[in-house]
Residue, then its C-alpha position, 0 to 999 in steps of 0.5 A: m615649084t619644087e625649088r620654091d617649096e624647098f626654099l619656104a621649108d628652109v625659111r620656116l625651119r630657120l624661123e623656128q630655130a631663131q624663135a627657139v633661141y629667143k625663147r631660151h634667152y627670154d626664159k633665162g631671166h623670167w619665172e612665174l610668180r603666183f600669189a595668194v590672199g594673205d601673202w606678204v609682198w613688196l611693192r616696186l614702183h618702177q619708173r613711177t612715183a607714188s604721191s601717197l608715199k613719202t620719199p625721204t631721198a631722191g635719185k639713186l639712193k631712194p628706196r626701190y621697194y615699198g612695203p610689205y603689204r598684205i594681199i587682200a584680194v587676187v583680181n587676176e594673174v597680173a593684178 
C-alpha cells in the first residue's frame, strides 16, 4: 500500500506540473477584454460569412474585420 500511495502522489505531482506548463503556454497568447456601453469595436467574422455585409473581394484579399460598431448593450462577458 505504501508503494501505491507513493506512486499516486508522484502521478498527481506530474499531472499538476503538466497542467502548469499547458496553462502557461495558453496564457501567453490570451488576454481578457472587457467592453463597456459606448465603446467602438471591430467585428471579426472568423470562418463565417455575413449575408448582410457586402464583400467586394473573395479569398485572402477580403477584409478580416468589419466596422467600427458602437456597443449599445452588454449582454454578458462573451456577447
